[in-house]
N, C-alpha and C positions, 0 to 999 in steps of 0.2 A: 073562448078567451082569446082576445087580440092579441098579437105578438107584442104590442106595446106595454101591455098589462102584465104579461108574463116577464118582461124586462124589469118592470117595477116592483114585481113581488121577489124576483130573483135578487134583485139589488137589495131590498129590506132583509132579505133572509141572510145575505153575506154580511150586510152591515149588522145585524143582531149577532151573528156568531162573533164577529170582531169585537163588538161592543160588549157583548156578554160577559167576557173574562174580566173580572175585576181583581185588582192588586188586594192580597190578604195578607194582614200581619196579626199574630196572635201572641200574647205575653201572658205570663202566670208567675205567681208568687205561690210555691217555690218554684225556681227554674228547673228546666229538664222535665216538665211534666209531658206525658204522651198526649197527643191531640189526634182525635178521630174526628173526621167530616164525613157524615152519612155513612157511618160504619167502616170507612177506610182510614188506616193510619196516614196521617200526613207529615209526621215527624214529632221532634220534641220542642218545646218552647226554649228560646224565643224563635218563633217563625217570622221571617221578615218578607221573603219574596214568594209567598204563597199565591195562588189563584183561586178565585171561586166564581160561579156563575150566578146569574139573578135567580130567584126563586126561594123555595123553602128548603132549609138545611138544618141539621142537627149536629151539634159539637158535643164531644164527650172529652173531658180533660181528666186524667188520671195520673196518680202517683203513689207509689207505696207509702203507707203512714199517713195519708190524708184522705178525707171524704171526697169521692167523687163528684164531678159537676157536670150536668146535663144541661145544654142551653140550645133551645130552638130559636131561629133567626130566619126572617124573611129579607132577602137581599135585594134591594132596589137598584135600578141602574145607577152607577155613581163611579167616581176614580178610585175609590179605595174602601175597605172595611178594616177597622183596627179594633181589637177585642182585647181586652185585660180581664183575667181570672183571679182570683184569691181563693186557694184551696185550703179549708179548715183541718187543722191537725187533728189525728185520731188519738185518743189517750186510752190507757188502760185502767180502768177504775174498778174499786171493789165496793161492794155493799155489804155491811156486818150489822148484826143485831143480836141482843140477848133476849129478846121479847119473844114470846110464844104467841102461836095462833094469828100472825098478821100474814097478810098477803100483800105484795109491793106491785106497783105497776109504774113503769117509766114511759113516758110519751105515748101512752096508750097502745104500745105495742110490745114491750118486754114485761112479763108477768113471772113472779116466783114468790115461793113461800120458805125458801131454805134461809139458813141464819147466816150464809156468806155467799155471795155471787160475784163472779168477774165478767165485766162487759167492757168491749171496746166502743167509746163513744166519740161522736163528733164534738170538737171544742164549741162551747156555747151554752145556753140555759137549755135545761131539760126540766120536765114537769114530773115530779115523784107524787104518787097518791098512794095511800096506805089503807087498806081495808080490814076490818075485823068483823066476823060474822055476817059477810055480805054488805056491811055498812061502811061508807068511807069516814075514816076517823082523823085523816090528816092529809094536807095537800100543801106542797111547797115546791118553789123553783130552785134548783140547785145549778150551780155555775160550774162547768167543767173547763178548766183551763190548764191542767197539769194531770200527770198521773197522780192518783190519790185513793184514799179510803175513805168511805162515808160511813160513820156509825150512827145507827138509828135507835133513839131512845123515845119511848112513849111520852108525850106531854103528861105532867102529873096534874091531876085536876085541882081546881082551887078549892082550898078547904073552906068549909063553912064554920062560922064562929058561934 
């Protein structure tokens, strides 16, 4: 390689090193959420004077009482990256029933056959499915927007005349 090409490559390497640092700001609701960038803590929101390099990165945003957020990002050369996150609250929820022989399933992951169960759920819609003797007998969407107790009753069949 000639001396001239070595100088050009060195100049490009230095330029990439200088330009590769991009200003980073991170906001979250609620405030004071812990921010991890590629597995390392970079502080609590609001972050105004952070720096990030071009390439693939992963953000994790955590705060007690809220559902964590994981966000993958590819950073291209630019002047700044601004990120805003909204963390959903986690609520304590009870499910109760007086019915016998039922199996409940929530979001395809929580399953129980007890007459009372307590769960911590992220705010939002959740799919409740109810089974009896291996067959699904009910399916409904429930909204979790505060700590609450859900009482389940079997739907009464329509009477024939």
